[in-house]
Each structure stands twice: as structure tokens, then as C-alpha cells.
C-alpha positions in Angstrom: 172.8 87.8 341.5 169.9 87.3 339.2 171.8 88.5 336.2 174.7 86.2 337.0 172.4 83.2 337.2 170.9 84.1 333.8 174.3 84.4 332.4 175.3 81.0 333.8 172.1 79.4 332.4 172.8 80.9 329.0 176.4 79.6 329.1 175.1 76.2 330.1 172.6 76.1 327.2 175.3 77.2 324.9 177.6 74.5 326.1 174.9 71.8 325.6 174.2 73.1 322.1 177.8 72.9 321.2 178.0 69.4 322.6 175.0 68.3 320.5 176.6 69.8 317.5 179.8 67.8 318.2 177.7 64.7 318.7 175.9 65.3 315.4 179.1 65.9 313.6 180.7 62.7 315.0 177.7 60.4 314.6 175.0 61.7 312.3 177.2 63.1 309.5 179.0 59.8 308.9 175.7 58.0 308.8 174.4 60.4 306.3 177.5 60.0 304.2 177.3 56.2 304.4 173.6 56.3 303.4 174.4 58.7 300.6 177.1 56.4 299.4 174.8 53.3 299.7 172.0 55.0 297.8 174.5 56.0 295.0 175.7 52.4 294.8 172.1 51.2 294.5 171.4 53.8 291.8 174.5 52.6 289.9 173.5 49.0 290.4 170.0 49.7 289.0 171.4 51.7 286.1 173.9 48.9 285.3 171.2 46.3 285.6 169.1 48.3 283.1 172.0 48.8 280.7 172.9 45.1 280.8 169.2 44.2 280.2 169.3 46.5 277.1 172.5 45.0 275.8 171.2 41.4 276.2 167.9 42.2 274.6 169.6 43.9 271.7 172.0 41.0 271.2 169.1 38.5 271.2 167.2 40.7 268.7 170.3 40.8 266.5 170.7 37.1 266.7 167.1 36.2 265.8 167.2 38.8 263.0 170.2 37.1 261.5 168.5 33.7 261.8 165.4 35.1 260.1 167.4 36.7 257.2 169.4 33.5 256.6 166.3 31.3 256.7 164.2 33.4 254.4 167.0 33.9 251.8 167.8 30.2 251.7 168.0 28.8 248.1 167.5 25.1 249.0 164.8 23.0 250.5 167.1 21.0 252.8 165.9 22.9 255.9 167.0 20.0 258.2 170.7 20.6 257.4 170.3 24.4 257.1 169.0 24.7 260.6 172.4 24.0 262.1 174.1 26.4 259.8 171.5 29.2 260.5 171.6 28.7 264.2 175.4 28.7 264.4 175.5 31.9 262.3 172.9 33.4 264.7 175.0 32.5 267.7 178.0 34.2 266.1 175.9 37.3 265.7 174.7 37.2 269.3 178.3 37.1 270.7 179.5 39.8 268.2 176.7 42.0 269.4 177.5 41.4 273.0 181.2 42.0 272.4 180.5 45.2 270.6 178.2 46.6 273.2 180.5 45.5 276.1 183.7 46.8 274.3 184.1 49.6 276.7 183.9 47.2 279.6 186.8 45.1 278.3 184.9 41.9 277.6 186.1 39.7 274.8 183.8 37.3 273.0 185.5 34.3 274.6 185.1 35.8 278.1 181.5 36.5 277.4 180.8 32.8 276.9 181.6 32.2 280.5 178.7 34.5 281.5 176.2 32.9 279.1 174.9 29.6 280.5 172.7 28.8 277.5 171.1 30.0 274.3 167.9 28.1 273.5 166.6 28.2 269.9 163.0 26.9 270.0 161.9 25.9 266.5 158.9 24.4 264.8 159.4 20.8 265.9 162.1 21.0 268.6 164.9 23.0 269.9 168.7 23.5 270.1 170.6 24.5 273.2 174.0 26.2 272.7 176.1 25.8 275.8 179.2 24.2 277.2 179.2 20.4 277.1 181.6 17.5 277.5 182.7 16.2 274.1 182.7 12.4 274.4 183.8 11.8 270.8 187.5 11.3 270.5 189.7 12.2 267.5 189.5 8.7 266.1 185.6 8.9 266.4 185.3 6.5 269.3 183.2 7.3 272.4 184.7 8.1 275.7 182.0 8.7 278.3 184.5 9.7 280.9 185.8 12.5 278.8 186.3 15.8 280.6 187.0 17.8 277.5 184.7 20.8 277.5 183.5 22.5 274.4 181.0 25.2 273.6 178.6 24.4 270.9 175.2 23.1 269.9 173.9 20.1 271.8 171.9 17.5 269.8 168.5 18.6 268.5 165.7 17.8 270.9 162.2 17.1 269.4 159.0 18.0 271.2 158.2 14.4 271.9 156.4 12.2 274.5 156.1 8.5 274.9 152.9 6.6 275.9 152.5 2.9 276.8 149.3 0.9 277.2 149.3 -2.9 277.1 151.3 -3.9 274.1 151.1 -0.5 272.5 154.2 1.7 272.6 153.6 5.1 271.0 156.0 8.1 270.6 154.5 11.3 269.4 156.6 14.2 268.0 154.7 17.4 268.4 155.1 20.8 266.7 154.0 24.3 267.4 150.7 23.7 265.5 148.7 20.6 265.0 151.1 18.6 262.9 152.4 15.4 264.5 154.6 12.4 263.7 153.6 9.1 265.4 155.9 6.1 265.9 153.7 3.2 266.8 154.3 -0.4 267.8 151.8 -3.0 269.0 154.0 -5.6 270.6 156.5 -6.0 267.8 160.1 -4.7 267.6 159.4 -2.5 264.5 157.5 0.8 264.5 155.0 2.1 262.0 155.4 5.8 261.3 152.7 8.3 260.4 152.7 12.0 259.9 150.0 14.6 259.3 147.8 17.4 260.6 145.1 16.8 263.2 141.9 18.6 262.7 138.5 18.9 264.4 136.6 16.5 262.1 133.3 17.8 263.2 134.1 21.0 261.3 135.0 19.5 257.9 134.3 16.6 255.6 136.1 13.9 253.7 136.1 15.9 250.5 137.7 19.0 252.1 135.2 21.4 250.6 133.9 22.9 253.8 135.2 24.1 257.2 133.1 25.4 260.1 130.2 26.2 257.8 132.1 27.9 255.0 132.9 26.6 251.5 136.6 26.0 250.7 137.1 26.5 247.0 140.1 26.2 244.7 142.0 29.5 244.1 143.5 31.7 241.4 146.9 32.4 242.9 149.2 35.0 241.3 152.4 36.9 242.1 155.3 38.8 240.6 158.3 36.5 240.1 161.8 37.2 239.0 161.0 36.6 235.3 158.1 39.0 235.2 160.1 41.5 237.2 163.0 41.5 234.8 160.7 41.8 231.9 159.2 45.0 233.3 160.7 46.4 236.4 158.6 49.6 236.3 155.3 47.8 236.2 155.8 44.0 236.7 152.9 41.8 235.9 151.6 39.0 238.2 151.9 35.4 237.0 149.4 32.7 237.9 150.9 29.8 239.9 149.9 26.5 241.5 151.5 24.2 244.0 152.6 20.7 243.2 154.6 17.9 244.8 158.1 17.5 243.3 160.2 14.3 242.9 161.6 14.8 246.4 158.2 14.9 248.0 158.4 18.6 248.7 155.8 21.2 247.7 156.8 24.0 245.3 155.3 26.5 242.9 154.8 26.0 239.1 154.0 29.2 237.1 151.8 29.4 234.0 153.2 31.5 231.2 150.1 31.3 229.0 151.1 28.1 227.2 153.1 25.9 229.6 154.1 25.4 233.3 157.6 26.3 234.5 159.4 26.3 237.8 162.6 27.7 239.3 165.5 25.5 240.3 167.4 26.2 243.5 170.1 28.0 241.5 167.6 30.4 240.0 167.4 28.8 236.5 164.1 27.9 234.9 162.9 24.4 234.0 159.6 23.4 232.4 157.9 20.7 234.5 158.3 17.1 233.4 155.5 14.8 232.3 155.2 13.3 235.8 154.3 16.7 237.2 151.8 17.4 234.5 149.5 14.8 236.0 149.2 17.1 239.0 149.2 20.4 237.1 147.3 19.7 234.0 148.3 20.7 230.4 146.4 24.0 230.7 146.0 26.5 233.5 144.4 25.1 236.6 143.5 26.8 239.9 145.2 25.8 243.1 143.6 23.2 245.3 146.0 23.2 248.3 143.4 24.2 250.9 141.1 21.4 249.9 144.0 18.9 249.9 145.0 20.0 253.4 141.4 19.4 254.7 141.1 16.0 253.0 144.4 14.8 254.2 143.9 16.1 257.8 140.4 14.6 257.9 141.7 11.2 256.8 144.8 11.3 259.0 142.8 12.3 262.1 140.4 9.5 261.7 143.2 7.0 261.1 145.0 8.1 264.3 141.7 7.8 266.2 141.4 4.2 265.1 145.1 3.4 266.0 145.8 5.3 269.2 142.4 6.7 270.2 142.4 4.5 273.3 145.7 5.9 274.5 145.1 8.4 277.4 147.1 11.3 278.9 147.7 9.0 281.9 149.5 6.5 279.7 152.5 8.9 279.3 155.8 7.5 280.6 159.3 8.7 281.5 158.0 12.0 283.0 156.4 13.2 286.2 152.7 13.3 285.4 152.0 16.0 287.9 154.5 18.3 286.1 152.2 18.0 283.1 149.1 18.7 285.1 147.9 15.1 284.7 146.0 14.3 287.9 142.7 12.7 288.7 140.3 12.3 285.9 142.5 14.3 283.5 144.6 11.2 283.0 141.6 9.4 281.5 141.2 11.8 278.6 142.2 10.5 275.2 145.3 12.0 273.6 143.2 12.3 270.4 140.6 14.5 272.2 140.9 17.7 270.1 139.6 19.8 273.1 142.6 18.9 275.2 145.2 18.2 272.5 146.8 21.6 272.4 147.0 22.1 276.2 148.6 18.7 276.7 151.0 19.3 273.8 152.1 22.6 275.2 152.7 21.0 278.6 154.9 18.4 277.0 156.9 21.1 275.2 157.2 23.3 278.3 158.3 20.4 280.5 160.9 19.3 278.0 162.5 22.7 277.7 162.4 23.2 281.4 164.0 19.9 282.2 166.8 20.1 279.7 167.5 23.8 280.5 167.8 23.0 284.2 170.2 20.2 283.4 172.2 22.5 281.1 172.5 25.2 283.7 173.5 22.7 286.4 176.2 21.3 284.1 177.4 24.9 283.3 177.8 25.6 287.1 180.3 22.8 287.5 183.0 25.0 286.0 181.6 28.4 286.8 182.9 30.8 289.5 179.4 32.3 289.8 176.6 29.7 289.9 173.9 30.5 287.4 170.3 30.1 288.3 167.3 29.0 286.3 164.9 31.9 286.3 161.1 31.5 286.6 159.5 32.5 283.3 156.1 34.2 283.4 153.0 32.7 281.8 153.1 35.4 279.2 156.7 34.5 278.3 155.8 30.8 278.1 152.9 31.8 275.8 155.5 33.5 273.5 157.7 30.4 273.5 154.8 28.0 272.8 153.2 30.0 270.0 156.2 30.8 267.8 159.9 30.1 267.1 162.1 32.1 269.4 165.5 32.6 271.0 165.9 32.5 274.8 169.2 33.9 276.0 170.6 33.9 279.5 173.5 36.0 280.9 174.6 35.8 284.5 177.6 36.5 286.7 179.0 39.9 285.8 179.9 42.0 288.8 177.7 45.2 288.7 178.8 46.7 292.0 176.4 45.7 294.7 175.7 42.3 293.3 175.9 40.1 290.2 173.9 40.5 287.0 171.3 37.8 286.3 169.1 38.4 283.3 167.4 36.7 280.3 165.7 37.8 277.1 163.1 36.2 274.8 162.7 37.3 271.2 160.3 35.6 268.8 160.7 35.2 265.1 157.5 35.7 263.1 159.0 35.0 259.7 160.1 31.5 259.1 159.5 28.8 256.5 158.1 26.0 258.6 155.6 27.5 261.0 152.5 29.2 259.6 151.5 31.6 262.3 147.7 31.9 262.3 148.0 35.5 263.4 150.0 36.4 260.4 147.6 35.6 257.5 146.9 38.9 255.8 143.9 39.6 253.6 144.7 41.3 250.3 142.0 43.5 248.7 143.0 43.0 245.1 140.7 45.8 243.9 142.3 48.4 246.2 145.7 46.8 246.2 145.9 46.9 250.0 146.4 44.1 252.6 145.0 43.9 256.1 145.6 42.2 259.4 142.4 40.3 260.0 142.6 41.1 263.7 142.5 44.8 263.1 140.0 45.3 260.3 138.1 48.5 261.0 135.5 47.7 258.3 134.3 44.7 256.2 135.9 44.1 252.8 134.0 43.6 249.6 135.0 42.6 246.1 138.0 40.5 245.2 139.9 39.4 248.3 142.4 36.6 249.0 144.7 35.7 251.9 148.5 35.3 251.9 151.2 34.8 254.6 153.0 37.9 255.9 156.2 36.8 254.3 154.6 37.0 250.8 154.6 40.8 251.2 158.3 41.0 251.9 160.9 42.0 249.4 162.5 39.0 247.6 166.1 39.2 246.2 167.8 37.4 243.4 170.9 37.7 241.2 169.9 38.8 237.8 171.4 37.9 234.4 173.7 40.9 234.7 175.1 39.6 238.0 173.5 42.3 240.1 171.3 41.7 243.1 167.7 42.9 242.6 164.7 43.1 244.8 161.0 42.8 244.0 157.8 42.4 245.9 155.6 39.3 245.0 152.5 41.5 245.3 153.9 44.4 243.6 152.8 47.8 244.9 150.4 46.5 247.4 150.5 48.5 250.6 149.7 47.7 254.2 146.8 49.4 256.0 147.6 51.4 259.1 146.9 48.5 261.5 149.3 46.2 259.7 152.1 48.7 259.8 151.6 49.9 263.4 150.2 47.0 265.4 151.9 44.0 263.7 155.5 43.2 264.3 157.9 40.7 262.8 159.8 40.3 266.0 158.3 40.5 269.6 160.5 40.8 272.7 159.8 39.4 276.1 158.2 42.8 277.0 155.7 42.4 274.1 152.0 41.4 274.2 151.5 37.8 273.0 148.8 35.2 272.9 148.6 31.7 271.4 146.0 30.9 268.7 143.5 28.2 268.1 142.9 28.6 264.4 142.6 24.9 263.6 145.3 23.9 266.1 146.0 26.2 269.1 144.2 27.3 272.1 141.4 29.9 272.1 142.3 33.5 271.9 140.9 36.8 270.6 141.7 35.7 267.0 139.1 33.1 267.1 136.5 35.4 268.6 137.2 37.8 265.8 136.9 35.1 263.2 133.7 33.8 264.7 132.1 37.2 264.2 133.8 38.1 260.9 131.8 38.3 257.6 131.7 35.1 255.7 134.0 36.3 252.9 136.7 37.3 255.4 136.5 33.9 257.1 136.6 32.1 253.8 139.7 34.0 252.6 141.4 33.6 255.9 140.9 29.8 256.4 141.6 29.1 252.7 144.9 30.8 253.0 145.8 29.2 256.3 145.1 25.7 255.1 146.9 26.4 251.8 150.0 27.6 253.5 150.0 24.8 256.0 149.7 22.3 253.2 152.7 23.7 251.4 155.0 24.5 254.3 158.2 22.5 254.7 157.9 19.5 257.2 161.2 18.0 258.2 159.3 15.4 260.2 157.1 14.4 257.2 157.1 10.6 256.9 154.6 8.4 255.1 152.8 5.6 256.9 154.2 2.1 256.7 
């Protein structure tokens, strides 16, 4: 009996175990399979998201690189017209890059446009947005505001501007990435007076432009290899002295001294001796360059002039915007727009608000004809720092089905080589005795001897078509080499994953650059500031207007 009971118990246990196995097979295994499938879908989703991020970032990089190359190799001074050409060429490069990388996915360039809500090109004094828009201009050049004809292209250029009103005063200020402004001013009349120039902390300089922040700013002996000296001796080309002057179009350009006379290059590469009118600036014998001193004198006079005209205008007098969006609350609204301590912060808030407002409107318009509604992403403070401290391209791509959801991404790539904006971080110090140039932010030791500062673009190869119709390249500073820090830590293009900071070198907010300069040896500070002021004086200003 006992053995029979044991046998029955064993059989019962065996039956229960078999039942649990059946239950496990029916319930648990499908759950495991579903979870495994879900996890694989999520892995594929994350992988696709990463792949799309890479494709978008690469396309944005290619686009800004194309813009950079076209701008630096321009042969004219009509930058205002060339901006449109260069931006459109850059847009083409962007879509070509996307189409190439998405070729295996079957996307055509036209199809990709339906996934790109906007491309934003932020430039020195404003920005372009490339997107879909309603074309209100008819074939006979009349305006039809009710037009539903949709096109993809560049919307009108938007300046970084703000309007202020106080009593009879009506003021519009066009800002830039640095401290150059254009002011449109009216005091109760229907006409506006226009002024353009650089603002500067007048407590650091003087009316003669010979000092800045306790250092002497002297005239300079500038020299570089040009196409003439390169063709004369391609193995060991000699540097030629040069000086900046203002041409008949009001633009700044270089005049070279050949030992007996001044000459300059025309836009087609031919050589002309300067005319008599230019000799009054250059002199009939070799003269050192005085651009840095001219910059300080003009900025000092312009700043004092603006203080007398619009110094009573406060941040709270701004109109046509929500003041809280600009951080203008309480006593902040009582601060003068000419207060140099708050100028940069207010300017950056104006620029940021303008880009945000127009971009949101652009994406909302894009969604009217989109199957997948695009969303305005929230940019980080680091990304806004990139946008506000250099020219850049912001690209958006949204709506592609990537399995367990829809792709939504953006990319920001900056351009550190352009003709208008002189980036304070990219002034290099050339040790002429050792023929080596240095990034002032990464100097491991002090420099002695013959040093001078130049822009980063002055150390890039220049190309020209020689007399034998071949394209040749030369370096303005010959065989000068970069130190390790310049090669490794400096980049011509920074993506949204890079490390950025804005500067305050006579115009932007305080960063490590200013801390470095404050503690740098006097000769380094002198070379740096002289170069910065010289390059700002001679950079192209499409907003430049003389006071009326």
C-alpha cells in the first residue's frame, strides 16, 4: 500500500510538472518571443536613428564646406550679391549629399525636400531660411497675396534687427555677430539718418587710437607672398610689403610695394598701379599699415556719437517683440542700449529671438502640406552659443519612417573661415624668426623676438590662374608651419557635438579667451589686438553706410 501511494504521488507530481511545462510553452514562450522581437525593433530603431544622424550631419558639413570654398575663392567684392549664389550652391550640395547617402533607401532629391522643413544659414548680419513658401509674385510680376503656388527656395534675407521707440525718437538697429552696428534714426521726421560703425569700450582707448587696454597700438610692417612673387620664384617666393587703403568703391583692399611704386590686383587677376587719388592714402614711398589705429579712432568717435544720439534709449524701449522673451524684466528695462556691459547679451537675445520666431513660423507653414508634422526642437545653450558666435548652417530633417517611430533630427555646423566675420578666437600669432604660427589660446610658452598677428585664413593656400592658364596654389606666409596646438586643437568647422564658447575680445561676452589675454605677456597682447583691430577695419561690411 505504501509503495502504491508513493507511486501515485510521483505520478501526480509528474503530471503537475508536465502541466506547468505546457503552461510555460503556451504563455511564457510567446511573451519571450514578443519581447525579443520588440527589443530587436528597438535596436534597429536606435541604429537607424544613429545612421540618419550621421547622414544629416555629414550633409550639413558638406554644405557648409561648399559655402566656405565658394566664399573664400570669390574674385569680386560684391559679397551682398554673392551670398545668394553661395547659399544656393551650398543647398544643392546638401541635397546631393543626402541623396547619395540615402541612395540605397530609394530617396530622390525631390523626395528628400519633403522631409527637410528648413535650412537656416546664419551669416554675419542676418540669415537666410531655405524652405517651402507661397510664391505671391505672378508671371507678370504682380502681387497675388492669395496665391497657393508653393515653391522651395530662399526666403528674403532677415537682418538681426530690433526697433526702439521713445518719445519722438524711432530707432532701428541692425546688429552683427560682433560689435558692428547700423543705426536708422528718426527724431519725429519722416526721414531717417543712417550711421554705421563699430562700438567699443571707450574707457580702454583714446581718440587717437594709439592705445587699447593699457598697451600701445602701433603701425605695422605687413608682408606676404602674392601671385607675382610666387610666379617669380616658386621654389623660394619672397614676401612683399603691403598696406590697406580705401578704393573708389569705398571698400578696403591691399596695395603692394615693389620697391619703387604701389600696385594692386584687379578682380580678374591683372595688375594696376594705384592712381593719384589713392597715393594720398598710401604715400609715394613705402609706408607702414595703420589699419588698427584707424579702427580704434573710428570706433571711439562712432561710439561717442551714438551715445549722444541714442544714449537715452533703454532696453525697455524695444517694440514689436515680447520683452520677456528677451529677458527684459524689472530694472533691466532701464539699462541703456549703449551700455557696453549689457550690449552683447541684449544683442544675442535679439538675434536668438528673431531666429526662433521665424523658424517656428517656417515649420508651422511647412506642416500645412506635410503628412508628418514637423516639430521645432529645443536647442541647447551650447548650440545657441555656436550660432551666436559664428556663421553656421542649421539643418532639420524629420518624418522618415524608421520602424518603431519617425525620425526627427537636426544638425549645426559652424564655418570659421569667411570674409565678413573676424572670429576673435582665430587670430594666430606668427613668430617670424622661427617661421611658426600659434593659437594664442594654446601657447605653452611666451614668444620673444619678431611676432605679428594674422587671421587663420591668411595661412590657407590661395589659388590663381597663371599666365600659362594653369591653376597654381601658394601660401601667403610661405613655409610657415603651425604649432601642435594649432593643428590639433583648432578646427575650421565645428559640429553641434563640438565645444564652443563666445568671445568678448572687444565685442563679445567674457570667455576663457579674455582670461588668457588678461594674463598674457604684453607683446602677445599687443600683437593679438593689433591684428584683431586691423582685420576688423578691413573686413567687408555689406551694411556699411555713412552718416547723413
